[in-house]
N, C-alpha and C positions, 0 to 999 in steps of 0.2 A: 342595315347592316347587321349583321349578325356579329356581335364581339363576345371574347371567350379571357378577356382581361381588363384591366381599366385602361379608358383612353386618357390619355393628361392635355389640358388645353394651356397652354403655355402663357405666359403674357405678349400682349401684343397681336393677339389673336384674333380676327375678322373670320367668324362663320355665318355663312345664307342657307339655311337648306332650300333648295327648287321641292318645290310640289310637297314638305311636309315628310320628309325622308324620316325615317324611323333606323333608330339606334338602340338592338337589341340586346340585354345580355342575357348570356344561357354559360351552363357550367361549372363546374366544381369550384373556380375559383369567388363564385358568388353563395355557394351552397352552407355557409357557417354562420348561422345565425350569431353564434358566440363571439365571431369576426369579422366585421361588417366592412365590405369592399365596397367602395366606389365603382360605378358605370363608368360618368364622369368626374373627372378632377377640373376642374377649374383652377388654375395656380397650386403652389403647395406653400406647405406654412412659411413665414414670412418673404414669398414675392410680392410684388405690387407691378404696378404698370393699370393696362385696361385692357379689356376682353370685351369684343362685341358679341353677342352670340341673339345668331334670330331662324324664327321659321323650322321647328325639326320640332321628333318626338322622341323621348327616351322613353325605355319599356322594357320589360323583359318576357322570357320565354320558358314557363313548367318553373318547379320549383328551383326558387333563387330567395330563400330566406336572408341571405347575408349579404343582398343587395343595397347599396343606399344608390340610387339612382344617379343625383349630382350633388356631389361636394362640390361647396363654395368657398376656398381658403384665399382668395386674392384679398390685398390690399389694393382697391381700385382707389385708380385717378378717377377724376370727374369723365360723366361720357361711357362710363363701363356698365354692363351689365347684360342681361335678355329680355328677349321682344318675341314674342308669340313663340316661346319655347314651351313644350308642354311634358308630363310624365303621362304616361296610361299603363296601368297595370292592368292586363287580363280583358276578357270578354271581346278580342278580336282573333281574326283567322290569323293561325302559325302563330298566334304567345302560348298554345296550349294550354289556357286556364278559362275556357270556355263549357258552356253547358254542359255537354259530354262530359268532359273531366274534372268539372266542379259543380254538381248540382246542389241545389239549397236542398234536396230529400237526402244527401249522405251525409254521413257524422265528418268531422273535422278532418281532412285530410294532409296530411304534410306534402302530398303532390300540388296543394292548391296554396303553399305557403310563397308567394312569389314575391316580397320585398323586404328589406329591415325599415326602408326610408326612405318617401320621394325625395324630399330633399332636404341638405344640412349646409345652410349656412355659418362655418365654425368660427370660431370666436378669434380668429387670427383675422377674418375679413371685414373690411369696413366698404363704401361707396357704393353699395352693390344697388341697380335699380333694374326691378322687374315689372315690366308691363304685359296684361293679356298672358300671365303663367297660368297653368292649369295644373294641377296637381290631382290627379283620378286616379282610385280603386275602383276595378268595375264592379258594380252589383246587378251588373245584366250582358246578355251576348250581346254583343253590337249588330253581327254579322247569322245568324239565326235568323230573321226575319218576323220576331215574336218578341224581342226583345225580351226572352227567357231568364228571371234573375237566375244570380251565380252568387256562388261563394266562394269568392277569394281573400286572400288576407295577407295583410300588409299591418309591420309595427306600428308608424307611425306616420305623417305627410310632410311638414314644413317645422325641420326646427332653425331657428333662427338666435344665433349668439353671441352673432358680428354688430358693430355698430356702424349707425348712418346706414340701415337700410330702406329702401323704398318699394313699398309694393305698390 
């Protein structure tokens, strides 16, 4: 599913993907590296409750240097978290961040600046449980058959500022 603005997950949500669907950020909303914007926002600062999210992938398409793939703000009750939710940045068909667009032989390219951060657990967040969560920026092209190395750029992986976080 391609998204061009932030998807908000409110407290009380239970989301289960079937066959690992991909939520892919694209467009100008995520283009400003100086004004990072969440792709998926779990709760807002001050929200409390529970969210259960499993079996999905969050990604980007093309140049999205301001994308924060997952921003978790929720002050959670017990039983709140993510299971088998992955961030996968570049290196697959449809990402426009493969060996053709982002070869290691080329100079650093703004077209291959793929995300600001994979996941931010903000200072307002608490009680987050994460199991089998992969946070990955591609170093090779998964779909060209030869695992060709690529140059895809993200600024950060996981930033945890919240309390009582289980990884």
